[in-house]
N, C-alpha and C positions, 0 to 999 in steps of 0.2 A: 567634046563630051562635057567639059566643064561649062562651056558657053550654053549648051543646051539645057543643063541643069538649072543654071541661073534664069534662063528664059522661062523654063517650066514653072519654077517656084514663084516668079514674079517679085515685085518690089516688096520690102518689109512694110507692114502696116504700122503707122505711128501709134505710140502707146495710148494717146488720147482718143484714138479711134478704135482701139482694140476692145471688143465686147467683154472679154474676161477681165481685162484690167479695169475697165469702167465699172463693172459689177463689184470688183473687190474694193475699189476706191469708194464706191457708194456705200458699201457696208461699213467701211472704216469711218466714213463721215457720219453715218447714222449713229454708230456707237459713240463717237465723240460728242455729237449733239445730245444724245441721251445722258451721257456722263455729265456734260456741262449743265443740262437741265436739272439733274439730280443734285449736283453741287449747289446750284442756285437755290433750289428748294431747301436743301439742308442748311445753307447759310441763313436764309430768311427765317426758317423755323427756329434755329438755335439763337439767332439774334432776338427774335420776338420773345422766346422763352427767357432769355437772360434779362431782357428789359422788364419782364413781368416777375422776375425773381423766382422762376420755376426751373428746377434742375433739368439740364439738357444732356447730361452725360450719365455714366454708370457709376460714379464715385459713391453714390448712396448705398451700394450693395455691401460695403464693409461696415455700415452703421448698425447699431443695435436695433433689432426688429421689434421686439416687444409684441409680436403677433401670437396670440394664443391659438394653438393648433391641437385639437383633441387626439387626432390619429396621425401617428408619424411612423414611417418605415425605418427611420434611423433615429439616433439620439438627438433630441432637440429640446430647448427651453427658450423662454422669452428673451434671454440675454444673448442668444445667437444672432448672427448677421442676417440681413435681408437676403443675401445670396443663399444661405442655408435654408431659409424659409421658402425661397423659390424652388430650391432643389426638392424640398419636402413635397411641394405641389406637383412637381414632375413625377416623383415616385408614386404619389397617391393616384395620379392619373393613370400611370402604368399598372398600378394595382387593380384598377377597375378594368382597364382595356384588355390586359392579357387574359384575365380570368373570364371576362365578358366574351371575348372572341372564342375561347374554347367552348364555353357553355352555349353560346348562340349557334355555333357550328353543329354541335350535337343535337340541340333542339331543332334547328332548322332542317337538318337532314332527316330527322325523324318525322317531322310534320310534312316535309316534301314527299317522302315515301308514302305516307298515309294518304296524300292527295290523289295518288293513282292506285290506291288499294281497291280490291274487289269487294271489300267489306263496306257496306253502305254507311254504317255508323262511324267507322273510322274516316271514311271519305267526307262525310257531312261535317263531322267535328273539325277536321283539319281545314275544310273550306271556311267554316264559320270563324275559326281562329285567325286565318290569314286575312279575310275580308274585314274583320272587326278591328284587329290590332294595327294593321298597317294603315288604316284610314282614321285612326285616332291619334291626335297629336302626342308626340313623345312627352311634352311638358305635362300634359294632363295625366299621362300614365305614371310619371314620377310622383306627382302630387298624390295620386290615388294610392300608390303603394305606401307612401310615407305617412299620410294623414289618415287613411281609411283602413289600412291593414296592419302595418308593422308597429305603429305607435299605440293604437288603442286596444288591439286584440290580444297580444301576448300578456301574460301576468307581469306584475311589478317585479323589480329586480330581487327584492328580498323574498318573493314568493315564486322565484324562477322555477320553471319546469325542468327537472333533471332527466335527461334522456340517457339511454344506455351508452356506455363508453365514457362517462364523465362529461357529457355535453350539457350545457345550460342554455335555455331559451327564455328570454324575457323581453320587456319593452325596451331594453337597452341593447338588444341584438342577440347574437349567438357567441358562445365561448366554447372553444374546442381544445382538447389536449393537443400539444404540439412539441416536436423535438427541436432543441436548440443546440448550437455548438458550445461546448464547455471550454474551460481553459486548456483542456487536454486535446482539443480538436486538431491543433497543429501537428501532433505526433501521428495522426491518422491521415492527414491531408495528402502527403506524398504518395502513400499507398492507394488512396482513393484515385489520384490522378493516374497511377500505374494501372489500376483496374479499368478505368475508362479507356485508356490507350490500348490495353489488351483486348477489350471488347470491340473497339473500333478495328483493330487488326484482324480479329476473327471475322468480323463483318466484311471487311475488304477482301479477305482471302476467299470466303465462301461466295461472295459476289463474283469474283474472278473465275471460280470453278464453274459456276452456273453459266457464265457467259461463254467460256470455252466449250462446254458441253452443249450449249445452245438449247437449254431447257429451263423452265421456271423452277424456282425454289425459294425457300425462306432463308434469307441471309441475316435478317435482323434478329430473329429469335436466338440462335446460338450466340451471337455477339452479346446480346443483353444478358443471357444466362451466364456466360463467362465473366462479364463485368460484375454481375450481382454476386456470384460465388466468391470472386476474389475480394470484393469490397467487404462482404460479411466476414470472410476469414481474416482479413487484415484488421477489421474492427475488433474482433475477438482477441486477436494477438496483441493489439495495442493495449488492452487491459485498462486498468484504472491508473491514472497518473497522480503523482504527488501534488498536493496543493501548492499554489504559489507561495513563496517565502513570505511569512508575516501575515498570512490571511487571517482576518479578524472580522467580527460582527458586532455592531452596536444596536441597541433596542431603545426606541422611544415609547414609553408607556402611554403617553397622552394620545398618540396617533396609531400605535401598533406597528410602526414602520421599522423594519430591520434593514440595516445598511451593511453590505459586505465590501470590504476594501483591504488593501495591503498596508498593514500598520508598520511602517518602516522604523519608527522610533519606539514602538511597543508601549505607547501611552494609553492605548485603548480608545483614542479619539481620532476621528477622521479629520486630518489636517490638510491644508492646501498643498497640492502636489502629490498626495497619496492617491493612487489610482483605485477606481472601483473594480470589483471582480464581477463581471456580468455572467449571468446564467450559472451561478454557483448553487449547488444542491445543499440544503440545510436540514439538519435534524433539530426540531424544536420541541422542547418539553417545558410545560408550565405546571408547577405543583398544584396550586389552588387557583381557580378562576371563578369569577362571578360576572354576570351580565344582567342588565335590567331592560325591560321592554314594557310599553304601555299598550293597551288595547286601542285599536283605531277603527274608525268608520271610513271606508274608502270606496271609490269607484275603481273597479278592477276588471279588465276585460269586458267593459261596457256593462258591468253589473255592480249593484250596490252590495257591499259586504259590511257586516257589523260585528264588532267585538273581536276582531282578529288581532293577533299579536305575532310579531316576526322577530326572531333572533337571527344573527348571521348564520349562514348554512354550516351546520355542524353534524357530525356523525357520532353515533353512540360508540362505535369502535375506536374513536379517538380519545375516549375517556376510560379511566379505570372505574369511575363511578360518576354519574351525572343525574341531577334531578331538577325539576322545575316546579316552583310553588309560588303562591301569592306572596308579595312583599309584606302584606299585612294579613296573615291568615285569619286572625280573629274577625276583622271587618268582613272578609270574604265569607266566613262561616255564618255570620249574622244574616247575610243576604242569600245563603244557600248557594253560593257560586261554586262552579266546578270548571275543570279544564279538560277540553277534548283536543287531542293532537292529530293533525293531519300528517305531520312528519316529525316525529319525536327526535330531538328536543327543540327543533328550530321553529316550527309553525303550528299554530293551533287557534282555538277560539274559546272564549270564556262564555259560559251559559249557566242558566238555572234549570235544574231538572224538574220541570213542571209536572210531568206525569209519573215521576218516581220510579222509572224503570232502570235507572242507573246508567243510561246511555244518552248520548247526544242525539237530539232529533231536530230537524230543520225548523227554525222559528224560535227555538228556545234561547237563541243568542240575543233576541230582542228584549229591550228593557221596557216593560209596560208602564213604568212610572214616568218615563220621559215624555215631554210635551211633543217632541217630534221623533220620528223613527231613529233609533240609535241602539247601540249595544251597551253592555254593562262596562262602565269605566273601572279599570283595575290596572294595577302595576304588578308585573311578575318578575321573579328573580330566578336566574339559572345559576346553579352551583355545580361545579365540577372538580374532580380530583385527577391529577396526573394526565393532563392533556398532552397528546403527542401528535405531531403532524410533520410531514416532509414537504418542504417548500423549495421552490426554485426561484432565485432572484431574476429580475428582468434585466434588460440591457443596461440599465442605469445602476445595477448592483443593489436593487431594493426589492424586498419581499414584504408581505404584510400579514399581520394577525388581526383577529377581532380585537376591539378595544376592551380587553379584559381588565378587571380590577380585582383587588383582594377582598373588598367589601363593598356593599351597596347600602347607602344610607336610606332611612325611611322617607321615601318620596322625593329625595333630592336628585338633582341632575348629575348622576354619576358619570365618571369618565368611561365606564364600561357600558353605558346605556346605548341601546340601539335607537338612534333618533329617527323620527319620521322626516319625510322631505320638507315639511313646513318648519320643523324644529331646526333643520340644518342651518337656516338663515336667521334664526331668532337670536336675540342678544344672549351672550354666554353668561351663565351665572358666575358669581364670585368664586374663584378657585380656592379650594381648601387643601391644606397639607394632608397627604394620605397618611393614614395611621400605620401602614405597612407598605413595603415596596414589593411589587410583583416579582416573584422569583421565576425568571425565565432562563433556561439553559439552551444556548444556541451553539450547535456544533457543525461547522462546515464539513461536508463529507467528500471523500475522494470520488471522482467521477470518471466515467468512460468518455470517449470523444463527444458523445451526444447525451444530453439529459432530456428527460421526458417531463415537461411542465404541464401540470394538471390545473385547470382553472378552479378558483374558489370565490366566495362572496363574503369577505370579512367585513366589508362596509357596503354602502349602497352603490357598488360598482364591481365589475369583474376584476380579478387579479390573477395573473398567471395564464398559461396557455396562449392561444391566439384568439383575439376578439374581433368579431365582425359587427360593427355598430349598426344600429337601425338605419342611419343615414346612408351608410355604404351599401347595405342590403337593398334599400329602396332604389337607389340609383342603379345598382347592378341588375336587379330583377327587371326594372323597366327597360334598360338597354338591351338585355338579353331577349325578353319576349318580343320587344318591338323589332329588333334587328332580325330575329329568327323568322318573323313573318315574311320578310323580303327574301331571306335565304331559302325559305321553303319554296317560294315560287321559282327561284333560280334552279333549285334541285329538281322540281317537277318538270320544268322545261328541258333540263339536261337529260333526264331519264326518258322523256318522250321523244327526244331528238335521236336517240339510238335506234337504228333501223330495226324494224320488227323481225327482219330475217336473222338478226343476231340471236334473238331469243329462240326462234324456231330451230336454228342450227344447234344451239346449246341443248335444247330438248331432244333433238335427234341423236345427240351423243349420250343421252341417258342422264343428263344432269337434272336434279330437282329444281324447283322454282327458286329455292334459297341459294343453291349452288350456282344457278344461272345468273341470279342477281349479283352475287358476290364476285364471281370470277369473270363474267362476260359483260353484263350490262353496266354495272356501277363503275368499273375501271374506265370504260369508254366514255361514260357520262361525265366523269371527273374532269376530263380534258375540256369539256364545254362549260362545266360549272365553275371551275376555279377562277378564270379571269374576272367575271362579274362579281364573284364572291369577294375578291380582294377589295373592290370598291366598298362593299358593305362593311368589311373590317375597318377600313379607314373612316367610314361614316360613324361607326360605333365609337371609335376613339375620339373623334371631334365632337360627337354629341355628348360626351361626358362633360363638356363645358356647361351643361344645364344643371350641374351638381348643386348650385345654390338653392334650387327648388327643394332639395332634400337636406339642406344644411350640411353638406359634405365638403370638406376643405380639399379641393384639388387645385390643379394648375391655375385655372381661370379665377377661382374664388380667392386664392391667396394673392394672385397678381393684382386683383382689384383692390384688395386691402392695402397692399404695398403702395399702389399708385395713390390711394386716398391719403395715406400717412405721409408720403414723401412729396407728393405733387408731381412726381416724375412720370406723368402719364404717357409721354411719347416714348421714352426709353423702355418703360414697362410694356407698352404695346408692341414694340419691336421684339422684346424678349418673348412675349406670348407667340407672336408670329413665327419666330425662329424655332421655338420649342415644338410647336405643333408641326412645323414643316419637317424638322429632323425626325420626329416620331413617325410621321407619315412616310417619309422617304425610306426609313429603315424597314417599316412594315412592307412597303412596296418592293424593296430590294429582295428581302427574304422570300416573299411569296412569289414574286416574278421568277426568282431562281428555281423555286420548286415547280412552277408552271412550265418553265423551259425544259426541265428534266422530264416532265410528264408528256410533253408534246411529241407527236409522231414525227419521226425523222424521215424526210423525203429522200427517195433514192433516185 
């Protein structure tokens, strides 16, 4: 029996003739050759870089960056390291990519559904949208949004359009009210985690019930409702927390900046080692304030404006009493000048009542005595009593007031003056000792776990809330509308791929067109739509590297600046590749997991 088995099996094949062994050895040899080649290239590159005195490692990341970055998701200043500057670039890229993916998905699905609409106008509009935008280079669209729409069309910052809800719109972007975590947020955080876990538990239980009963149902809604109710209840129970020990605030009259910090030694001065208190709510009261502004002739929203004046954005409800008058009333009376307000007391125009009707009419702001078209030159003074405002410090523990002063000299450059953009860079006049110190009362207030920060315009920029700059909006809008044109075609193809019999079966069951689309057609189409849509999400993320066209500082822009300053072009290039690779892999992992859960299970 044994002899027969040996005869049947035959002699053992030598390893050097075994196909599997040869294949394995060939793969090992290939890997070794590739590794050796990579090592040779690495040695040659590093040697050449060292001979040229160019950094070849990553030791520069700990050096001081000195890179000015206007928009940062976390605290940053020029004294931070290159590593932190690079991290800011990654976060700014994610800030564009995540919101861009969400908006492009919504817009793409909407346009895609319109592509197969029975309405001719909707179908024609969506076809024009897709064929125009996807065949226009993305770089051209970014430049269009930045230079032709968002920069010239909105009003200047001091003449910002105030929308309902405390929203501001200007040529510097959009500012929105936004909630931020206060110093008391840690007391609510464990309960917030418990609320999320309870909501997840309800979702898991409801999902199991529907699976056992073998029927469809909404498991997400009850889970979200439970999580929301518990979160709100725990938030209210958390109440207002005591201020951190030693919380104090200092005020710099020359700039209007308020700094909130923990004053350990009770000397009223921010010393080294004393921590800032971010997102602290403040009650601010100023007894007597004055501001000065000059009339200006400007181009605004592609139109010439004459004789306009702008104070920082103020509300009459913030004062017990406020008035605006000419700094030199006698000179204004000699010229019969008057003031018309567009938004009292912040914005208005100086004019001469030519027709004597007592009202401002268009054209009366023009000075007929001037050789060229211009308004009436005048200086105005805003005087107010008992100014009160609630401010919320930023993540650096700073808030800001307008540059108030106690008095305004006759025609001099007062510290309370609202300077024009040209004057911001003019040589500063000689400083004079103020005759009186601005009386400012700043009281940090106890806060709940979240504080509501409302934007304001104390100087020529937004302060408070969340700010979306013109550069960010231009890049975001271009990426969204461009990527949505490709997503729309994917959605159209996916919807048309669903067999017509599915629609007919849904109608035979008495479902309306909307119900048929929601419950029958679209769920089946999503299994076809999602895989190619993932590629569009990755393309949107990588296309954000065109941000320099809109002057937005994201990963690629900041990396190029770092490479130029340090000369470490090779290490920085490796960092860029690895960063985009990691972002793409995470996107792909999450979306492929969702796609796998939506796929049909073969039996």
